[in-house]
N, C-alpha and C positions, 0 to 999 in steps of 0.2 A: 925612232930615236931622234933626239935633238942634237944640234951641233954643240961641240964641247965648250964654246965660248959663252953659252947661255948659263948663267949662274943662278943659284937659289936666292930667293928674297924672303924676308919676313919670317919671324919665328912662328911656330904653329900656334902657340897660345894667343899671341897678339893677332894672328891672322884670323882666328875664329870670329873675334868681334868685328874685324874689318869686313869679313864676308857677310855677317848677319846684317850689318848696316846696308850693304849693297843689295841683299835680298829684299829688304824692306823697300829700298829704292826702286827695284824693278816693278813693283806693283803700283807705286806712285806714277812712274812713267807710263806703265801699261794703261792706267786709267785715262791718261791724257791722250793716248794714241788710239784707243780702241774704236772711237767713233769716226776716225778720219782715215781709215786704211782702204786702199783700193786694190785692184787685181793686178795681174801680170801684164806682160807685153810680148811682142813677137821677137824682141831682141834676145840674144843669148846671154846667160849669166857668165861672168868672167871665168874662163878656163873650164866651164862645164863640159864643153866639147873639145877633144884634143885639137891643138892648133892645126894639125895637118888636115883635119876634116871640117874645121869651123867655116871656111868660106863656102864649101859645098853645101853644108847644112843650111847656112844662112840664105844662099841663093835658091836652092831647090825647095827649101821649106816655104817659099813664097810662090810656088808654082800654081796653086789654085786657092780659092777662098776657104776650102774645107780644112786646109792644113796650115801650119806656121812652123818656123824653125824650131821652136821649143818642142812642139809635138813630134816633129820628125826626129829630133834628138832623143826624145823619150823612147820612141820606137826602136831606134838603133841600140840604145843602151839596154832596153829590155831584151832585145833579141840576142845581142852578142857582147855587150859591154864595150862596144867600139873595137872589137877584135876582128880584123879583116880575115883572119885565118880560122875563125870559129867554124866548127862542124858539129852538128847535133846527131844523136842516135837515129833521128828520123831523116838523116841525110840532108838537112837544111844547111846551106853553105854561105860563108862570107859574112861581112859586117851586117848585112840586112837579112841574113838567114832565109834565102830563097831556096825552095825545093826545086830540083831540076826541071820538073814539068812547068812550074810557074815561071821560072827563069826563061825557059825556051819561048814562052808566049809573051812575057812582059819585060824581059831584060832589054835595056837600051844601051847604045853606045854613047855614054854620057860625055866622054872626052874627045869624041870624034877621031879616034885613032884607027878606026876600021874594024874593031872587034868588040864583042860584048863579053866581058870577063867578070863572072860572078865574084871572083876573089879580088878584084880591083875596086876599091871604094870609089874611084872616079867614074865607074860604071854603076856600081851597086847602089850608091846613095841616090843618084838621079833616078835609077830604076825604082827604088822604094817610093820616092815622091811621085813618080809618074803612075805607079800602080795605085797609090792612095787616091790620086786625082781621078783615075779611071773608075775606081769603085765609087767615088763621090758622084761622078757623072751617071753611073749606072743606077744609083738610088736617088737621083735628083728628083725633086717633086714629092718625095715621101715625107709625110708629116714628121715634125720633130727637128732636132738640131742636126745640121748638115754634117758636122764633124763627128758627132756621136753615131750617126747613121753610117758614115764612112767606116769608122772603126768597127762597128758591128758587122758590116759587110765583109771587112777584112777577116773577121773571126768566123762568121757563120754563113757568109755568102750573101750576095745581093738579093737573091730570091727570098731568103728568109726575112730580110729587112722590108722588102716590098710587101710580102704576104702579111706581115704583122703591123704594117703602117708605122714602122720605126724600129727601134731596138727590140729584137724579139725577146720573149720571156724565157730565155735560156740563162741559167745561172752563170755558166762559163762565159757567155758573151757579155752579159751585164757586168761581170767582174772585170773582163778585159777592157771594156769601155771606161769603167771607173778607174782602173789602174793606170791606163795611159794618160787620161786627161788629168789625173792627179799628179802623176810623175812629171808631166810636162811643166808643171809649176816650178819644179826644182831646176829646170833647165832655162827658164825664162828670167830675163833681167827685170826685176820689179821696177815699175815706174813711180811707185810711192813707197812709203815705209810699210813694212810687213807686220802682221799681227804679232804681238808678244806671245811668248810660250806660256801656256798655263802650267806647265810642269817645271818651270825654271827653278823655283825655290827648292822643290823636292830633290831635283837632280844635284843642285849645289850642296844641299845638306848631306846627301849621300857621299859626295866626293870629299867634303871637308872632314868627314869622319874617318877618311882613309889617309889623311895627311900624315906623313912620316912612315908610311908603309913602303918597304923596299920594292923596287921595280923587279919584274920578272918578264922576260921576253915570252910572249904567248900566254901570259897570265890572265886568268879569268876571275881571280878572287876566290877560287874554290878551296875547300879545306885541305885537299891533298897538295895544293900549291902554296900553302901557308897564308892564304888570303891575299896573295900578291897579284899585281896587275901589270900589263903593259898599257900603252897609251889608249888604244882603242878598246881594250878590255875594260878599262876604267869607265870610259864614256858609255860603253854598252851597258855595263852594270848600273851606272847612275840612272840611265833612262829606263832600264828594266824595273828599277825600284818605283818608277812612276806609272808603270803599266805599258810602256812603249818599248817594243822590240826593235833594236837596230841591227844592221849587219855587223859582222865581226871585224871587218877591216875598215881603216879610216877613209880610203878613197870611195867606198860605197856609202859610208855614213854621210859624206858630203851631199848626197842626193836625197836626204831625208826631209827636205823642206826648202823654202825659199832662202835667198842669200842677201842678208842686210849688208849695207856698206859699212866700212870701218867706223864712220862717224855715227852710225845708227845701231851699233851693238848694244845689246842688253844682257845683263847677267843671265846665264843659262844657255846662251848661244854656244854652239860648238865652233871652235876656231881651228884652222887647219894650216899646215906648213908643208912646203915642198921645195925641192931644188929646181923644179920646172914650173914656173908661174903661169904657164899657158895650158896646162893639162891636169885636170882633176884626177885622172887615172894615175898620176905620178905622186899624189899626196902620200907623205910618209909619217905624219905626226898629227895628233889632234889633242885638244884640251877643252876644258869647260870654262868659258869666260865668266869672271866674277865682278868685273867692273874696274874702273881706274887704270885700265891698261894691263890688267893681270888675268891670268888663268890658273886653274888647278890642273896639273897634268902629271902623268907618270913619264918622266923624261928619257931615261936611258938606264942601261945596266950599270949598277954601282951607285945609282942615285935613289932617292925616295920620292914618293908623291909629295908635291910641294907647290908653291906659288912661283910662277915664272912670268916675265913680261911677254906680251904678244907682239910688240912693235919691233920686229927683227926683219932682216932682209929676206928671210924665207917665209914670211907671212903670206899665205895664199888667199884666204878669205874665210867666210863664216857661213854657218847654216843655222836657221831657226827651226828646230825640229818640230814637226807636226805629227799628230797621230796618223792622219790620212797619208801623209808623205812617207812615213816609215812603213806603213802597211803596203804601200804601192811598190816598194822596192822588190826586185826579184831576189829569190833565195840564192841564186848563183848567176854570175855573168862572166 
């Protein structure tokens, strides 16, 4: 839901022409950017890691050359969604999801308070980084990328990596390596402008067809719901129409790709809003940017899908959705 002081703008009929001009513009901008885009960096994207854990992830993510803060953040998100109380059916525990046997061997006293507590992120996050670096050391000298070999050792064991001279030919292991390295891009602060979305125009076109549709909390646009949506239901459906599957909730949709700065937004980017601007897990609203400082969104009960301004005090940031980024997201965290 959005705050009550955000009001509707633009009539639907006039808005359609407004959007179509912007959709054309996105491809003109994209053509100018496509040849000058670089990769990510080891800095963390704004709010991608909850503020309570950001210093730990930044510090321990630089423990060895095989890891970086964004990669460590991706592992923690994949394992627990940054939940320090997470416990899996396999008895994996804490924010880094150590099983008891691995914790007994590799858990460290990260905060120097005299104990090793798997439920304490001050111990568990340093332990995750330390374990990663230990695995990287175990497979050091093996042909291939050091980070990919480390991740493969995390999944399949160091012996399998050494035996196969790199990432072993196991589908599960190869998928794990691909997932974490891809997901890490959504936690990194880009050092240059990021690639424009190929699906931008189609997502906007879908959303604009829903203008005027009444809001429904939990709405996915199904027939039994009268075709109504809530905010993340609309964005999910818009990108599903382009062949990209997004998570159901807004705070997970934030991790579906890299994060352009406000001045770098392009139509089709997802824009997010929160009462806590330091923690992406607290995001409570999402819309689809259409340009000119406006988005299409499903704002709240009693309202309809409409245009709203994005430059409000609760503006959190944006995500440029990618196919690989969306595929890398865990089904539940």
